[in-house]
N, C-alpha and C positions, 0 to 999 in steps of 0.2 A: 345289337340285335342281329341274329343270323339271318341271312337272306334265304327265304324259303320259297320255292316255286312249286305250285300245286296244279296238277292237271287231271281232268276227268277223262278216262279212257273212252274214245269214240268207237263206234262200230267198226270203223276202218282199221283199227289197231287191235280189235278183239282177237285173241289167240296168239298174239305176239308175246315173246318172253319179256320179263321185267327188265333185264339188263339192256335189251335193245331200246325199249321205251325210255329208260333213264339216259341212254346215250343221246337220244333225240332231244329230250327235254333240256339236258345240261350241255349239249353240243360237245360231247367228249367221245372217246373211242369206247368200243365194247369192253375192252380190257380195263380201262379206267372206270367204266360203269360198274364192273364187277367189284373193283376195289372200293368204290364209293358205297356200294351196298354192304360189303363186308364190314365197313367201318361203322355201320349203324346210321348212316346219313340219309337213308331212304325209308319212307313209311308207305305202307299199303293199307288203305282204309283205316288210317290212324294208328296202326301197329308197325313196329320196326320190322322191315323185311329181312329175312335171314338168308335168302338165296336169290340169285338173278334168273334161275331156271323156271320160275313160276310162270305159267301161262295166264295172261290177263283176260278179264271179261269186261265187256262194255259196261260203263257206269262205275267201275272201280276208280278210286282216287289215289293217285301217286304223288307223294311230296318228296322233294329233294332239297337238302340243305346245301346250298352252293358254297357256303363258307368252308365245307369239309371236303371239297373236291381235291383229288391228288394234284400235285404240281405237274403241269403239262410241259413237256419238253419244248423248248423254244425252236421255232422253225429255222432250218439252215439252208445254205445255198445249194441249188441243184441246177447245174448248167445244162442238163438234158431237157429241161422244160423250156420250150420255145416261147418267146415273148415278142409280140408284134408291137413295136414302139411306133407311135404315130407322131409324137412330139416330145422333146425333152429340152430342158434348160437347167440352170443351176438351182432352181426352186422346185420344179414339178416334173413328173413324167406322165404322159398320156398314153395309155395302152388300149389297144383294140382287143378286148377279151373275147375269145371264141366260145361258142356253146360247148358244154361238156367240161369246161375248165372250172375248177373250184378256186375262189379268190384266195382264201387263206385256210390253214389247217383247222379242222373241226371234226365233229362227229363223223366217223367212218371215212374221213378223208384227211389223213395226217401227212401225206407225202405228195409230191408232184403237183403242188398248187402253184398258182400264179406268184404268190409271195416267195416261194422257193426259187423260182426262176428269176424274179427281180433281185433277190439277194445275191445271186451269182453275178449279175450285171452291175448292180449298184449297192455294194455292201454297206455304204454309209447309212442306208435307210434302217438298219438294224436298231438304231438308237432313236428312231423317230416314231412318235405316237405310242400305241399300245404294243408291249413287247411280244404278244402272241400274234399280232397282225401288223407288223411294222409298216409305216408309211401309208396304210390304208385309211382313206377318209370316208369312202362309201363303198357299198358292195353291189354286185350284180349276181343274181341267182345262177346256179350252174347251167341252166338251160337257156340263159339269156346271152345274146351277143351284143356288145356295145363298148363305148369308150369309158374308161375308168381313169380317174385322176389319182395319182400317187404322189405324196409329198416326199421331197428329198431332204428337207430340213425341218426342225421342230417349229421354227417360225412359220414356215409355209403351212405345216400341218394345222397349227392353231388358227391361222387365218382362214384356211379352207373350212375347218370345222365350224367356225363362227359364221362364215358365209352360208354354209348349209343350214344352220339353225335359223338364220334370218331369211331363208328362202331366196337368197340372192343368186343361187346357182339353178339354172333351168335345165331340165332333162326332158328329152323327147324320145318316145318309144313308138315303134310300129308293132302292133299286136294283132294276132288272130284270135278272135273270141267266139264262143258258142252263143248263138242266139242273136236277136236284133234289138239294139237299144231302142227305147221308146222315143228318144229324141236324137236327131242327127248330130247334135253337139251339145255340150253342157259342162258342168263342173261337179266333181264329186269331192265334197269337203267333209271328211269324216276321219276319226282316228283309226289307225291300223296297228294291229298287234297279232300275237299268236292266236290262231283259231282254237277256242277252248274245246271244240268238238274234234279237232284233228291237229295235233302238235306239228304235223308236217307242213301245214299251210298257214298263210297269213290271212286275216279277215278284218272287217270293220268291228272293233270292240271298244267299249267305253273306256277301258284302261290303256288303250293303245297310244301311240305317238301321233300328234297332229299331222295330217296329210291333206294336200289339196291337189287334185288331178283334173286338168282340163282335157277334154277329149273331143275328137271330131271323127265321125264315120267317113272313111274314104270310099269304101265300096261294100256292098252286101251281096250275099250269094243265097240262092234258094236253099231252104232246109232240106236235108236228105229225107227221102220217104221211108 
């Protein structure tokens, strides 16, 4: 069975070209999105799309057959990417990822990612984990600063993935949010996945992955007038 991803176009993406939306949905470059559309792997409102130049309207439905995506070039080493190493041993690397840095190649960001820099320093990770994001066990968004664990061996990768799935790895974030939570502390236990109204965001959705977040309000500020 082919893997089909279907998204309804939200207001925030109305007016965007089909090839850009396909690149967001499938996490591929715009040029690969154009190839995917030309291959007949993309449908718009149930009909095969013939061009990526179409401007989309809110409410339209885009379907992408992920089994027909073009082969993505594997990431290579780039010594110009600076990597802030916090800890390293024979099994793992702990990196302090800066805001603005993409963890691994994906839609619109095929070069100068953290993975490219890591491959220049630790070429052995090229055979660890998934070939398109070698060594990567978990990700941080482009705008997030924080520690990232990278596996140097396949054994370490499999062990870390298992620990993540069992929630044995704890992660702590400092976040600035809009609004005031109704309770000063609590737990959000709900599945998180791609927001059906906006493919650029993640949200609580029934089909998402299980997630549990404990939060505590440290300080509040008056809302702007």
